[in-house]
C-alpha positions as CSV (number, residue, x, y, z in Angstrom):
1,M,-40.8,16.6,14.8
2,A,-43.9,15.4,12.9
3,A,-44.5,11.7,12.8
4,P,-43.5,10.1,9.5
5,G,-46.3,9.7,7.0
6,P,-47.2,6.6,5.0
7,K,-44.6,5.1,2.7
8,T,-44.6,7.1,-0.5
9,P,-43.6,6.3,-4.1
10,A,-41.0,9.0,-4.2
11,S,-38.2,6.5,-4.6
12,K,-39.8,4.8,-7.6
13,K,-38.1,5.4,-10.9
14,Y,-40.9,7.0,-12.9
15,E,-40.5,6.6,-16.6
16,R,-39.6,9.8,-18.4
17,A,-41.7,9.3,-21.5
18,R,-44.5,11.8,-22.0
19,D,-47.3,9.3,-21.6
20,P,-50.6,10.3,-19.7
21,K,-51.1,6.7,-18.7
22,K,-47.9,6.7,-16.8
23,A,-48.8,10.1,-15.2
24,L,-52.1,8.6,-14.1
25,R,-50.3,5.6,-12.6
26,G,-48.0,8.0,-10.8
27,L,-51.0,9.9,-9.4
28,W,-52.7,6.6,-8.4
29,G,-49.5,5.7,-6.5
30,Y,-50.2,8.7,-4.3
31,L,-54.0,8.4,-4.0
32,K,-53.8,4.7,-2.9
33,L,-51.9,5.9,0.1
34,Y,-55.3,7.0,1.4
35,Q,-57.2,4.1,0.0
36,W,-59.7,3.9,2.9
37,L,-60.6,7.6,2.5
38,L,-60.8,7.0,-1.2
39,L,-63.1,4.0,-0.7
40,A,-65.4,6.2,1.5
41,A,-65.4,8.8,-1.2
42,I,-66.4,6.2,-3.8
43,L,-69.2,5.0,-1.6
44,L,-70.4,8.6,-1.1
45,T,-70.3,9.2,-4.8
46,F,-72.5,6.1,-5.5
47,A,-74.9,6.9,-2.7
48,G,-75.3,10.6,-3.5
49,N,-75.7,10.3,-7.3
50,G,-77.7,7.1,-6.9
51,L,-80.3,9.0,-4.7
52,A,-80.4,11.8,-7.2
53,L,-81.2,9.3,-10.0
54,V,-84.4,8.3,-8.2
55,G,-85.8,11.9,-8.7
56,P,-86.8,11.7,-12.4
57,M,-88.7,8.4,-11.8
58,L,-90.7,9.9,-9.0
59,S,-91.3,13.0,-11.1
60,G,-92.7,10.8,-13.9
61,K,-95.1,9.0,-11.4
62,A,-96.2,12.4,-10.1
63,I,-97.0,13.6,-13.7
64,D,-99.0,10.4,-14.4
65,A,-101.2,11.4,-11.4
66,I,-102.7,13.9,-13.9
67,V,-105.7,11.7,-15.0
68,G,-107.4,14.2,-17.3
69,I,-108.0,17.8,-18.0
70,G,-108.5,19.5,-14.7
71,K,-108.3,16.2,-12.9
72,V,-105.2,15.7,-10.7
73,D,-104.7,13.2,-7.9
74,F,-103.0,15.7,-5.6
75,E,-102.5,13.1,-2.8
76,T,-100.3,11.0,-5.2
77,V,-98.5,14.2,-6.5
78,F,-97.7,15.3,-3.0
79,Y,-96.6,11.8,-2.0
80,Y,-94.1,11.5,-4.8
81,A,-93.1,15.2,-4.5
82,G,-92.3,14.6,-0.8
83,W,-90.1,11.7,-1.6
84,M,-88.4,13.7,-4.2
85,V,-87.5,16.4,-1.6
86,I,-86.2,13.7,0.7
87,F,-84.1,12.0,-1.9
88,Y,-82.6,15.3,-3.3
89,A,-81.9,16.6,0.2
90,A,-80.1,13.4,1.1
91,S,-78.2,13.5,-2.2
92,S,-77.1,17.1,-1.5
93,A,-75.9,16.2,2.0
94,L,-73.9,13.3,0.7
95,S,-72.4,15.4,-2.1
96,Y,-71.4,18.0,0.5
97,G,-69.7,15.3,2.6
98,L,-68.0,14.0,-0.6
99,A,-66.6,17.5,-1.4
100,L,-65.1,17.8,2.1
101,L,-63.7,14.3,2.0
102,M,-62.1,14.9,-1.4
103,R,-60.6,18.2,-0.2
104,T,-59.0,16.2,2.6
105,I,-57.7,13.5,0.3
106,T,-56.4,16.1,-2.2
107,Q,-54.6,18.2,0.4
108,K,-52.9,15.1,1.9
109,T,-51.9,13.9,-1.6
110,V,-50.4,17.2,-2.8
111,R,-48.7,17.8,0.6
112,K,-47.0,14.4,0.3
113,M,-46.2,15.1,-3.3
114,R,-44.6,18.4,-2.6
115,Q,-42.6,16.9,0.3
116,D,-41.4,14.1,-2.1
117,V,-40.4,16.5,-4.8
118,F,-38.5,18.7,-2.3
119,D,-36.8,15.6,-0.7
120,K,-35.9,14.5,-4.2
121,L,-34.4,17.9,-5.0
122,M,-32.2,17.5,-1.9
123,E,-30.9,14.2,-3.2
124,L,-30.3,15.1,-6.8
125,Q,-26.9,15.4,-8.3
126,V,-25.4,18.9,-8.5
127,G,-25.4,18.6,-12.3
128,Y,-29.2,18.8,-12.3
129,F,-29.2,22.3,-10.9
130,D,-26.4,23.3,-13.3
131,T,-28.7,22.4,-16.3
132,H,-32.1,23.6,-15.1
133,L,-33.4,27.1,-14.4
134,S,-34.3,27.8,-10.8
135,G,-37.6,29.3,-11.8
136,D,-38.6,26.2,-13.8
137,I,-37.8,24.0,-10.8
138,I,-39.8,26.2,-8.5
139,S,-42.7,26.2,-11.0
140,R,-42.8,22.4,-10.7
141,I,-43.1,22.3,-7.0
142,S,-45.6,25.2,-6.8
143,Y,-47.6,25.8,-10.0
144,D,-47.6,22.3,-11.4
145,I,-48.6,20.7,-8.1
146,D,-51.2,23.4,-7.6
147,V,-52.8,22.5,-11.0
148,I,-52.8,18.8,-9.9
149,N,-54.5,19.9,-6.6
150,T,-57.3,21.8,-8.4
151,S,-57.9,18.9,-10.7
152,L,-58.0,16.3,-8.0
153,S,-60.3,18.4,-5.9
154,N,-62.9,19.1,-8.6
155,D,-62.4,17.2,-11.8
156,V,-61.9,13.7,-10.2
157,V,-65.1,14.1,-8.2
158,Q,-66.9,15.3,-11.4
159,I,-65.6,12.3,-13.4
160,C,-66.6,9.8,-10.7
161,A,-70.0,11.4,-10.4
162,S,-70.4,11.4,-14.2
163,V,-69.6,7.7,-14.4
164,V,-72.3,6.9,-11.8
165,T,-74.9,9.3,-13.3
166,V,-74.3,8.1,-16.9
167,T,-74.5,4.4,-16.0
168,G,-77.5,4.8,-13.7
169,S,-79.4,7.0,-16.3
170,F,-78.7,4.5,-19.1
171,I,-80.1,1.7,-17.0
172,M,-83.2,3.7,-16.1
173,M,-83.8,4.7,-19.7
174,V,-83.5,1.0,-20.8
175,I,-86.2,0.1,-18.2
176,I,-88.5,3.0,-19.2
177,A,-88.3,2.8,-23.0
178,P,-85.7,0.6,-24.7
179,S,-86.8,1.8,-28.2
180,L,-85.9,5.4,-27.3
181,V,-82.4,4.3,-26.2
182,V,-81.8,3.1,-29.7
183,V,-82.4,6.7,-30.9
184,M,-79.8,8.0,-28.4
185,L,-77.2,5.5,-29.6
186,I,-77.0,7.5,-32.9
187,T,-75.5,10.5,-31.2
188,I,-73.5,8.9,-28.3
189,P,-70.7,7.5,-30.6
190,M,-70.4,11.0,-32.1
191,S,-69.7,12.6,-28.7
192,I,-67.2,9.9,-27.7
193,L,-65.3,9.9,-31.0
194,Y,-65.1,13.7,-31.1
195,T,-64.0,14.0,-27.5
196,R,-61.2,11.4,-28.0
197,Y,-60.0,13.2,-31.2
198,M,-59.9,16.6,-29.4
199,T,-58.1,15.1,-26.4
200,K,-55.3,13.9,-28.6
201,K,-55.1,17.4,-30.2
202,T,-55.0,19.3,-26.9
203,R,-52.7,17.1,-24.8
204,P,-49.4,18.3,-26.4
205,R,-50.6,21.9,-26.2
206,Y,-51.1,21.7,-22.5
207,S,-47.6,20.1,-22.1
208,K,-46.2,23.0,-24.0
209,R,-48.2,25.5,-21.9
210,S,-46.6,24.1,-18.7
211,A,-43.1,24.2,-20.2
212,K,-43.5,27.8,-21.3
213,L,-44.7,28.9,-17.9
214,G,-41.7,27.3,-16.4
215,E,-39.4,29.1,-18.8
216,M,-41.1,32.4,-17.9
217,N,-40.7,31.8,-14.2
218,G,-37.0,31.0,-14.7
219,F,-36.5,34.2,-16.7
220,V,-38.3,36.3,-14.0
221,E,-36.2,34.6,-11.2
222,E,-33.0,35.5,-13.0
223,M,-34.0,39.1,-13.6
224,I,-35.0,39.6,-10.0
225,T,-31.7,38.2,-8.8
226,G,-29.7,40.4,-11.1
227,Q,-31.8,43.6,-10.7
228,K,-28.9,45.7,-9.4
229,V,-26.8,44.7,-12.4
230,I,-29.6,45.4,-14.8
231,Q,-30.1,48.9,-13.4
232,A,-26.3,49.5,-13.2
233,Y,-26.0,48.9,-16.9
234,A,-29.3,50.7,-17.7
235,R,-30.6,47.6,-19.4
236,E,-34.2,47.8,-18.1
237,E,-35.7,48.4,-21.5
238,V,-33.8,45.5,-23.0
239,M,-34.9,43.2,-20.3
240,E,-38.5,44.4,-20.7
241,N,-38.4,43.6,-24.4
242,R,-37.0,40.2,-23.7
243,F,-39.7,39.5,-21.1
244,Y,-42.3,40.7,-23.7
245,D,-41.1,37.9,-26.0
246,V,-41.0,35.3,-23.2
247,N,-44.4,36.4,-21.8
248,K,-45.9,36.4,-25.3
249,A,-44.7,32.9,-25.9
250,A,-46.3,31.8,-22.7
251,M,-49.5,33.6,-23.6
252,D,-49.6,32.1,-27.0
253,A,-49.2,28.6,-25.5
254,Y,-52.0,29.3,-23.1
255,Y,-54.2,30.6,-25.9
256,D,-53.5,27.7,-28.2
257,A,-54.3,25.2,-25.6
258,D,-57.5,27.0,-24.3
259,Y,-58.7,27.8,-27.8
260,M,-58.7,24.1,-28.8
261,N,-60.3,23.1,-25.5
262,A,-63.0,25.9,-25.8
263,T,-64.5,24.2,-29.0
264,M,-65.1,20.9,-27.2
265,G,-67.9,22.0,-24.8
266,P,-70.2,23.7,-27.3
267,T,-69.7,21.0,-29.9
268,V,-70.5,18.2,-27.5
269,N,-73.5,20.2,-26.1
270,F,-74.8,20.6,-29.7
271,I,-74.6,16.8,-30.2
272,N,-76.4,16.2,-26.9
273,N,-79.2,18.7,-27.8
274,L,-79.6,17.0,-31.1
275,S,-80.1,13.7,-29.2
276,L,-82.7,15.4,-27.0
277,T,-84.5,16.6,-30.1
278,L,-84.7,13.1,-31.6
279,V,-85.9,11.7,-28.3
280,T,-88.7,14.3,-28.1
281,V,-89.9,13.5,-31.6
282,F,-89.8,9.7,-31.3
283,G,-91.3,9.9,-27.7
284,A,-94.2,11.8,-29.1
285,L,-94.8,9.1,-31.7
286,L,-94.7,6.4,-29.0
287,Y,-97.2,8.4,-26.9
288,L,-99.6,8.6,-29.9
289,R,-99.3,4.8,-30.3
290,G,-100.2,4.5,-26.6
291,T,-97.0,2.6,-25.7
292,L,-95.6,5.3,-23.5
293,S,-97.2,7.6,-20.9
294,I,-96.5,11.3,-20.5
295,G,-94.9,10.6,-17.2
296,N,-92.5,8.1,-18.7
297,I,-91.6,10.5,-21.5
298,S,-90.9,13.2,-18.9
299,S,-88.8,10.7,-16.9
300,F,-86.9,9.6,-20.0
301,V,-86.2,13.1,-21.1
302,Q,-84.8,13.9,-17.6
303,Y,-82.7,10.8,-17.6
304,S,-81.4,11.6,-21.1
305,R,-80.4,15.1,-19.8
306,K,-78.6,13.4,-16.8
307,F,-77.0,11.0,-19.3
308,S,-75.8,13.7,-21.7
309,G,-75.0,16.4,-19.1
310,P,-72.0,14.7,-17.6
311,I,-70.6,13.9,-21.0
312,N,-70.8,17.6,-21.8
313,E,-69.3,18.5,-18.4
314,V,-66.4,16.1,-18.9
315,A,-65.8,17.7,-22.4
316,N,-65.7,21.1,-20.7
317,I,-63.2,20.0,-18.0
318,A,-61.1,18.0,-20.5
319,G,-58.7,20.9,-20.8
320,E,-58.2,21.1,-17.0
321,I,-57.6,17.3,-17.0
322,Q,-55.0,17.6,-19.8
323,S,-53.4,20.5,-18.0
324,A,-53.2,18.4,-14.8
325,L,-51.7,15.4,-16.6
326,A,-49.1,17.7,-18.3
327,A,-48.3,19.1,-14.9
328,A,-48.1,15.6,-13.4
329,E,-45.7,14.5,-16.1
330,R,-43.4,17.4,-15.3
331,V,-43.5,16.6,-11.6
332,F,-42.8,12.9,-12.1
333,R,-39.9,13.7,-14.4
334,V,-38.3,15.4,-11.4
335,L,-39.0,12.3,-9.3
336,S,-37.4,10.1,-12.1
337,E,-34.2,12.1,-12.2
338,E,-31.0,10.3,-11.2
339,E,-30.1,10.9,-7.6
340,E,-26.5,11.0,-6.3
341,V,-24.9,7.6,-6.6
342,A,-25.8,5.6,-3.5
343,D,-23.0,4.6,-1.1
344,V,-21.5,1.3,-2.2
345,Y,-22.2,-1.8,-0.1
346,G,-20.0,-1.8,2.9
347,A,-19.0,1.9,2.6
348,V,-16.8,2.8,5.6
349,E,-17.3,5.6,8.1
350,L,-14.7,8.3,8.7
351,D,-14.5,8.1,12.5
352,T,-11.1,9.8,12.6
353,V,-9.6,11.9,9.9
354,E,-5.9,12.5,9.5
355,G,-6.3,14.6,6.3
356,H,-4.0,12.7,3.8
357,V,-5.4,13.4,0.4
358,E,-4.3,11.6,-2.7
359,I,-5.4,12.3,-6.3
360,Q,-4.3,9.7,-8.7
361,D,-4.5,10.1,-12.5
362,V,-7.9,11.8,-12.4
363,T,-9.6,12.7,-15.6
364,F,-13.0,14.5,-15.5
365,G,-15.3,16.6,-17.6
366,Y,-18.9,17.7,-17.1
367,S,-19.4,16.1,-20.5
368,E,-17.2,13.2,-21.5
369,E,-16.3,14.9,-24.9
370,T,-14.6,17.9,-23.2
371,P,-12.5,16.9,-20.2
372,I,-11.7,19.7,-17.7
373,L,-9.0,17.8,-15.7
374,K,-6.6,15.5,-17.5
375,D,-4.5,12.9,-15.7
376,F,-4.4,15.1,-12.6
377,S,-2.3,13.7,-9.8
378,L,-1.5,15.2,-6.3
379,D,-0.4,13.9,-3.0
380,V,-1.1,16.1,0.0
381,E,0.3,15.2,3.4
382,P,-1.9,15.8,6.6
383,G,-1.8,19.4,7.8
384,K,-0.5,20.9,4.6
385,L,-1.8,24.1,3.0
386,I,-2.3,23.8,-0.7
387,A,-3.1,26.8,-2.8
388,V,-4.6,26.4,-6.3
389,V,-4.1,29.2,-8.8
390,G,-4.5,29.6,-12.5
391,P,-6.5,31.3,-15.2
392,T,-10.3,31.3,-15.4
393,G,-11.6,27.9,-16.6
394,A,-8.4,26.0,-15.8
395,G,-10.2,23.5,-13.5
396,K,-9.7,25.0,-10.0
397,T,-13.3,24.8,-8.9
398,T,-13.8,21.5,-10.7
399,L,-11.0,20.1,-8.4
400,I,-13.0,21.2,-5.4
401,N,-16.2,19.6,-6.8
402,L,-14.4,16.3,-7.0
403,L,-12.9,16.5,-3.5
404,M,-16.4,17.1,-2.1
405,R,-17.7,14.4,-4.4
406,F,-20.3,16.6,-6.0
407,Y,-19.1,14.7,-9.1
408,D,-17.1,11.5,-9.5
409,P,-14.1,11.3,-11.9
410,Q,-14.5,9.4,-15.2
411,E,-11.0,8.0,-14.7
412,G,-8.6,7.7,-11.7
413,E,-9.4,8.0,-8.0
414,I,-9.3,10.2,-5.0
415,R,-8.3,8.9,-1.6
416,I,-8.6,10.2,2.0
417,D,-6.3,8.5,4.5
418,G,-5.8,5.6,2.0
419,K,-9.6,5.1,1.5
420,E,-11.0,5.7,-2.0
421,N,-13.7,8.4,-2.0
422,R,-16.4,6.1,-3.4
423,E,-15.8,3.6,-0.6
424,I,-16.5,6.2,2.1
425,K,-20.0,7.2,3.2
426,R,-20.8,10.4,1.4
427,D,-22.1,12.2,4.5
428,D,-19.0,11.3,6.4
429,L,-16.8,12.5,3.5
430,R,-18.4,15.9,3.3
431,R,-18.4,16.4,7.0
432,A,-14.7,15.9,6.9
433,Y,-14.4,19.2,5.1
434,A,-15.4,22.7,6.2
435,M,-16.1,24.8,3.1
436,V,-16.3,28.6,2.4
437,L,-17.3,29.5,-1.1
438,Q,-17.0,32.8,-3.0
439,D,-20.8,32.6,-3.5
440,T,-22.0,33.1,0.0
441,W,-25.3,31.6,1.2
442,V,-27.3,32.5,4.3
443,F,-30.9,31.6,4.9
444,G,-33.9,33.2,6.6
445,G,-33.2,32.8,10.3
446,T,-31.2,34.3,13.2
447,I,-27.5,35.0,12.9
448,F,-26.9,32.4,15.6
449,E,-28.7,29.8,13.5
450,N,-26.7,30.7,10.4
451,I,-23.4,30.4,12.1
452,A,-24.4,27.2,13.9
453,Y,-25.8,25.7,10.7
454,G,-23.3,22.8,10.4
455,K,-23.2,22.1,14.1
456,E,-26.7,21.6,15.6
457,D,-25.6,21.3,19.2
458,A,-23.4,24.4,19.1
459,T,-23.6,26.6,22.2
460,M,-23.7,30.4,22.2
461,E,-20.2,30.5,23.6
462,E,-18.9,28.5,20.6
463,V,-20.8,30.7,18.1
464,V,-19.4,33.9,19.7
465,E,-15.9,32.5,19.7
466,A,-16.2,31.6,16.0
467,A,-17.6,35.1,15.2
468,K,-14.8,36.8,17.1
469,A,-12.2,34.7,15.1
470,A,-14.0,35.8,11.9
471,H,-14.0,39.5,13.0
472,I,-17.8,39.7,12.8
473,H,-18.6,39.7,16.5
474,S,-18.4,43.5,17.0
475,Y,-20.7,44.1,14.1
476,I,-23.2,41.6,15.4
477,K,-23.2,43.1,18.9
478,R,-24.1,46.5,17.4
479,L,-27.3,45.1,16.0
480,P,-30.5,45.7,18.1
481,D,-31.1,41.9,18.6
482,G,-27.4,40.8,18.4
483,Y,-27.1,37.1,17.6
484,N,-31.0,36.8,17.5
485,T,-31.2,39.3,14.6
486,I,-33.3,37.8,11.8
487,L,-31.7,37.7,8.4
488,T,-34.1,38.3,5.5
489,E,-34.2,36.2,2.4
490,D,-30.7,35.6,1.1
491,G,-29.4,38.0,3.8
492,V,-30.2,41.2,1.8
493,N,-30.3,43.3,5.0
494,I,-26.5,42.8,5.4
495,S,-23.6,43.5,3.1
496,K,-21.9,40.9,0.9
497,G,-18.7,41.2,3.0
498,Q,-20.7,40.7,6.2
499,K,-22.3,37.6,4.7
500,Q,-18.9,36.2,3.8
501,L,-17.7,36.8,7.3
502,L,-20.7,34.9,8.6
503,T,-19.9,31.9,6.3
504,I,-16.3,32.0,7.5
505,A,-17.5,31.9,11.1
506,R,-19.7,29.0,10.2
507,A,-16.7,27.1,8.9
508,M,-14.6,28.0,11.9
509,L,-17.2,26.5,14.2
510,L,-16.8,23.1,12.6
511,N,-14.2,20.7,14.0
512,S,-13.2,19.5,10.6
513,K,-9.7,18.2,9.8
514,M,-9.8,19.6,6.2
515,L,-10.8,23.0,4.9
516,I,-11.8,24.2,1.4
517,L,-11.6,28.0,0.8
518,D,-12.8,29.1,-2.7
519,E,-12.0,32.8,-2.8
520,A,-13.2,33.0,0.7
521,T,-12.2,36.7,1.3
522,S,-13.2,38.1,-2.1
523,N,-15.9,40.3,-0.7
524,V,-14.0,41.9,2.2
525,D,-11.7,44.9,2.2
526,T,-7.9,44.5,2.3
527,R,-7.6,45.5,6.0
528,T,-10.3,43.0,7.1
529,E,-8.8,40.4,4.8
530,I,-5.4,40.6,6.6
531,R,-7.1,40.2,10.0
532,I,-9.1,37.2,8.7
533,Q,-6.0,35.7,7.2
534,K,-4.3,35.8,10.7
535,A,-7.4,34.2,12.3
536,M,-7.6,31.6,9.6
537,E,-3.9,30.7,10.0
538,K,-4.8,29.8,13.6
539,L,-7.9,27.9,12.4
540,M,-5.8,26.0,9.8
541,E,-3.2,24.8,12.2
542,G,-2.8,21.0,11.9
543,K,-5.5,20.8,9.1
544,T,-5.3,19.9,5.5
545,C,-6.3,23.0,3.5
546,F,-7.2,23.7,-0.1
547,I,-7.3,27.4,-1.1
548,I,-8.4,28.7,-4.5
549,A,-7.2,32.2,-4.8
550,H,-6.9,34.9,-7.5
551,R,-5.2,37.4,-5.3
552,L,-1.8,35.8,-5.1
553,S,-0.7,38.0,-2.2
554,T,-2.9,35.9,0.1
555,I,-1.3,32.5,-0.5
556,Q,2.4,33.3,-0.2
557,H,2.6,31.3,3.0
558,A,1.2,28.1,1.4
559,D,3.2,24.9,1.7
560,M,2.6,24.2,-1.9
561,I,1.2,26.3,-4.7
562,L,-0.3,24.4,-7.7
563,V,-0.5,26.4,-11.0
564,V,-3.3,24.7,-13.0
565,D,-3.7,25.4,-16.7
566,D,-5.9,23.6,-19.2
567,G,-6.8,20.9,-16.6
568,Q,-3.2,20.0,-15.8
569,I,-0.6,21.0,-13.2
570,A,1.7,23.4,-15.0
571,E,3.9,24.2,-12.0
572,R,4.1,23.3,-8.3
573,G,6.2,24.5,-5.4
574,N,6.2,27.2,-2.7
575,H,6.1,30.9,-3.5
576,E,9.9,31.4,-3.5
577,E,10.6,28.4,-5.7
578,L,8.0,29.4,-8.3
579,I,9.1,33.0,-8.3
580,A,12.7,31.8,-8.9
581,K,11.5,29.7,-11.9
582,K,10.1,32.8,-13.6
583,G,7.5,30.7,-15.3
584,F,3.7,30.8,-15.4
585,Y,3.3,31.6,-11.7
586,Y,5.9,34.4,-11.9
587,K,3.9,36.0,-14.8
588,L,0.7,35.7,-12.8
589,Y,2.2,37.2,-9.7
590,T,4.0,40.1,-11.3
591,S,1.0,41.0,-13.4
592,Q,-1.0,41.8,-10.2
593,F,1.6,44.3,-9.1
594,E,2.5,46.0,-12.3
């Protein structure tokens, strides 16, 4: 395991307002982690650009060695020319070292930033993923951070070098000819005011550009995931047309931002060239008056180019900087999202679990205006099997979300062995359950690793035993590499039913006192389902179990069947009792066999 890096600002509550200053403060929070490397980079910037600033002065002295028509003091020319070579070579070497150092700082920064964003995603509330497209989330951790990487690698160096060059050039111009500096002061405010005006115009456009790209990524991710359904319904052309609209919106946002930015460079360049023209004219007048030599004019012109050049370059990269700030705002908005509520002070551990679950007057809705569960109460004794049935949208899965504490109820409380859920350490609470969902999830890795996912110290014998109980062992043994077979992304090289059997084996391997099965056999055939049911009956012995089922034939043996409708318990009892009532459950059951 890699050694932990320096303390990062990932836990800070970044403010959510779209403010570039806050984005800059957030970036500085990362850069200062490597402050000594940054200090070295600053020193290299001053040294490299400072040495380059000596060149024009030496050039002017070499030109002044021309003492008349056909009369040149070559010894003086070669002397200053030699020093120019030395200074420029040293400046180039330092600039190369600076580039390498900035690459190091940048890569360390974006690596830490990506790690922080991923860590943050692992700690976010489930509700965040319910309200954000997967593609947009992926875009923030990939594209947006890559934009920041490019800007830190190139633009930051350029800006720092520009500050040194502009300041040094201005000082040298004042030393050579203060009167010509006054001429330049006519055009400098024009450049600054124009650049500030255009920056305010382009900033929101780059924010929109990043958002549109995230939307496009989200759309593409959804379409790739649902490709089989799209083809099955012959909706390819419809999806192509929809992507055309999404793609065009992203392109228009890109064009709008880049079009505005493209006008900055040429305009600032024109202003700078106007400044050079004025300097040339007034410099000639000063030469005629004998107050300025040709060498000084040459040096001044070179310094004026060095002075105006960085301003023009900054104008050209202003778009990249705005894009990076917009990307940084999106990244820091993720880092500012509310995490799962922290364990309360003194939260208890679940060393031993009996499995007594109490739900007392629970009311919950994903939005407070529309409650899903209403005054829901239930008392489950240890080792009992509870089946939850009801129409779609009745609140069955919501109940599971509350048991696992993916969400907390707005009213009421849930207890395990007499301890309120929020008074128990969240990790301990969730480890108390083994869970199999209808939406199976496997990751890129071996079959052994997928089954042993929840038990890191699991042995091969334990994994094989769980696989046999889930009736997947014989299939695994027929594979060329057996339990070492690598599953591709999302397990696309095995069927849905086989994936579900793997997740059932994963749950069977855990030594949890409580089980949650949400349509856990929905993707297997009837014969396999019967075999799994028998295996799971053995697994569930002595454990508190919650089963959500639509096929009512699979839960007839449950100790209690809850019929949930409109967020409330409409009926409760065992299979025979509910059939005898000829109520809601009776109608559901008979409808499946008509």
